[in-house]
N, C-alpha and C positions, 0 to 999 in steps of 0.2 A: 177334660183332656185326660188321656191315660195311655199307658203302654201295656201290652200283653206280655206276661212273663211265663214261659213254660215251666213245668215242674222241674225239669233238669236244671234250668237256669236259676230258679228259685233256690234249689238245694245248693248249688255252687255258690251263689251270692251269700246265702246263709253261712256257709263254711268260711267264706272270706271275712264276713262280719265277726264271726266267732273267733277266728284265728288272729285277726288284727285288733279286735276290741274296738273297731271303728265302723262307721257306716260306709257304704260304697256309693260313690258319686259318679254319674255319667253325664258328660257334657259334650256339646257339639261346638267345635271351634272352626274358624275359617283357616284353611290351609290344606295341605296334602295335595296329591297329584290330581285330584278331581274337584277341589274347591272347598270341601268340608271334611273334617276329621272327627272321629269318635274318640273321646278321651275318657279313660277309666282312671279313677283315683279313690283314695279313702279320705274320710273327713270326720272330725269330731263334732263339727257345728252344723246346724240346720238353719239356713237363713230364712227370713220372713217370706221371700218370694220363691222358695223351693217347693217343688211338688214331691211329696214323700209317699213311697209305696212300701208298706210294711211287709217284711218277710217273716220267716219262722223266728229268726232272731236278727235284730238289727233292721236296717232299712236301705232301700235304694233311693238316692236323692238325685233329682233332676231339676236344674234351675229353669225358670219360666221361659227364657229365650230358647233353651235347648228343647224344652217340651213342645214349643211351637213347631219344631222340625220333627220331633219324635212322636207326636200324637198319632196313635193308631199303629205304631210299630210293634213288632214282636221280637222279644229278646229270647234267644235259645242258647243252650250250651251243648256243644258236640264233642264227642271223642271219636276220632277215626285215625287212619293211618298217618295223617299229617300232624296229629297231636290233639290237644284239648284246647278249646277256644269258645268264646262267646260269638254268636252271630246275631246281628241286628238287622232285621228286614224292615227297612224304612219305606213306608207306603209311597211317599212323594218323591223318592229318589229316582232320577232319570237314568243314571249310570253309576257304576262303582269301579274302583280299581281292581286289579287282579288279586291283590292280597286281602281285599275287603276292609281296609282301614280307612279309606276315604271314599267320598261319593259326591255327586253333583245333583242339583235340583233344577 
């Protein structure tokens, strides 16, 4: 199981790890207007069931349950007129809300 991380996302995640001194954690939680929400956080700990993707410095941590949903997804980082933000293209998502924070399967 894996996620694809673009160069732009890798660079931004690396900056976050360096600036906070922690790892970045991505989780999928139930909730949001479409049923599931993407939750970004930082963490000192790596749990036994975590999937770890190593970046230039630090790492991206995804728990096993979230990886089941994110498997095959692509994480990108974009800067445009709306601002700067991460975009996660989830292969099995059937729809997403307008702001891109939640999705359904």
